[in-house]
N, C-alpha and C positions, 0 to 999 in steps of 0.2 A: 338459655335465651330462647325467645320464641322462634319457632321454625318458620313462621309466616312473615317475620320482619325482614325487610329488604336489608341486605348487607352492602355497604359501600366501603371505599377506602377510609371513611371517617369513623366507622364504628366496628373495626375488625377485632378488637381485643376480646369480646365475648365469644366470637366465632372460634378463635384459636384456643380459648380456654375450654370450649366444648368438644374439640376434636383432638386435644393433645394426646390422649391415651392411644390413639391410632395413627398419629401424624407421621412417624417415621415409616411404619408399615405401608400406609396408603401411598406415600411418595415412591417407595420401592415398587409396589404393585403397579402404579400408574406408568412408570418408566421401564418396566421389566428389569429393574435393578441398575439401569444405566445411570441413574442419578448418583450412584456411589462413585462411578468413574468420573462423572462430570464435576463432582465436588473435589475429587482428587486433582483434577486438572486446575481447579480454582485455587487449591492450596499451592500447587506448583507455581502458578502465575504470581501469587502473592509473595511467596518466598524468593522468587527470582529477583524481586526488587530489593532484597536484603534489607527489610525494614528493622528499625530499632523499637518503634512503638506501633502497635498494630490494633486495630478496632474491628471486631466482628459486629456489624450493625444489623439489628433485627436478627439476632443470633438464633432465635427459635430454640430448638433442643440442643444447640451447642456444637454440632458437628464441626463447623469450620474452626471455631476457637480451639477446640480439643485437638484436632488434627494438625493445625498450625503449631500449637504448643508442643505437641509430640515430636514434630520434625524439625523445629527450630533449635538454635542453641540457647544457652541459659540467659544470654543478654537481652533477648527479645521480651519487651513488656506487652502483655496481651490483655485487652479489655474486651468484654462481651456485654452488649447492651440490647435490651428488648423492652417493649412497652407492656408485655404480658408477664405478670409475676409468676403465673403458672409455668410458662415457658422457661423462664429464668431458673425456676426450681428444678425443672427437668434437665436443663442444661448443666446445673450444678451437680446433679446426681450422676450424669454421664461423665463429667470431669473427674469426679471422685472415683468412679469405677475405673477410669483410665489412669488414675494416679497423678493427675495434673491439676487438681482443684486448687492447690495452693499457688499455682503459677498464673491463674486467670482471675482478673478482677471482674466480677459480675455486677452490673449496674442496671437498675430499673429506671428507664428514662424514655421520653418521647423523642423520636428522631427529628422532630421539628424544633426541639430545644435541648440540645445536647449539653451536658454538664462538663464540658472540656474547654480549655482555653484556645484561642486562635492558633493555627499553625502547629497543632500539637502532635498529629499522627503522621507517619511516613506513608502508611497504607491503611485504607479502609476496605474491608472485604464484605460483600453482601451475597449470601447464598440463598437465592430463590425468595427474597423478600422485597426486592426492588420493585416488582410489579405492584405489590400492595402499597408501596409508598407513593406510587404515581397514578395508578389507574383509578379514576373517579375520586381522587382524593384532593379535597380543597387545600390541603397543606403540602401538595406536591412541590410547589416552588420553594416553600420553606425547607423541605427535606433536602432538596438539591443545594440550597444555599448553606445549610448547616454542614453538609458533607464538605462543601468547598471551604467553608470557614475553618474547620478543624484540621483539614490537610495542610501540611506545610508546602511552600512553594516547590514545585517539582514532584510532589507526592501524587499518588494514584489511588483511585477508587476502582477496585476490581470486582466485577459482578458476574455471577452465574444466574441466568434467568431464562425463562421461556421466550421464544421469538417467533417470528413469522417467516416460514420458508419462502424464498423468493420465486421459486418454480410454482406455477399455478396449480399444476396437478398434484404436486407434493403437498402444497398448502391445503388443497381441498381434502385430501386424504387425512392430513394431520387434523383439520377441523372436525371431520366426521369421527375420527377416533376420539377426540376430546369430548365432542358433544354426546356421543353414545356411550363409549366405554368408561371414560374417566368419571362422568357424572354418575353412571349406574353403579360402578364399583365403590366410589366414594360413599354414595348413599347406602349401599348394602353394608359396608363395613362400619360406618359411623352412625347411620340413621339420621343425619342432619342435612335435610334437603336444602335449606337456605344457604348453609356454608358451601355446599358443593355446587349449587347454582351460581354463587358468586365466583368460586374458583374456576369454574367452566367458562363463565362469561368473560372474566378477566384474561384468561388464557387466550380465548378466541379473539379478543379485541385489543389486546396489548400491542404497543407500537412495534413495527418492524424496525430493522437496524437503521434504515435511511431516515425514517421519521424520528426515531429516538436520537440519532446523531444531532439533528437540528435542535432538538429540545436541550440536549446536554450542552452544545456550544452556545446556545442563547443564554443558558444559565450561568456561563462565565468560565466553563472549562476550556483549557487551551486545545486539547486534542481528544479525539474519540477513536478507539480501536475496536474492531469486532472480529471475533472468531467463531464461526458457526459450528454447532454440534448437531449430530444426527440429521443431516440434510437441512439444517436451519430450524428445526423444531425448538432448539434451545441455542444458547450462545454464551460465550464469555466476552464481556465488554471490559475495556479499561478506559477510565476517564482521568485524564491527566490534567493536573492544576498547573 
């Protein structure tokens, strides 16, 4: 893709196709490896709900789907969905390496039009893709509506995502780190300035937990729970239908 083209939530697929080779590495570098523990906590939260049908939405390279499958019993049906064919291919390779590829159904689909029936899943998990579904994305309301539609009554969408620290000083330090370090390292490793300009901007401007709660409740979810990670730089959210 052109490095001069502005990236918004509407045209993300070429961006992810362009940075996929470095995607996992850059995530680890950005967070000093803390993202591994954050994803482990996300898996814990999902499995605590004892789902029978689970969807990894915006699965990326498949970490969530693979780790849920490895830790769950044989009865759990796991699906993994992404709009990037390249990401799905990387996720399938990761699943094969982990020996669980025959237990995960990989599906190429848009989160705004999911190919599942109403009330199908007990749990939908989203690992650091929620921001892309909502930030500057004209389909944001459609994404939330689809998540709500495919969840059974009483089901939950559990999300790990960046957040905004409530403490002003910590928030200022977090923003400085993202603006300087994250952008520079992402550009150095990937060479894609447009992609990391978007990722930096979306991280700096994504909703804090209080604002996000209003959006989630307005979309029709019954309850919203938030657990801060690393002083609020990230968080785990649970959206209850």
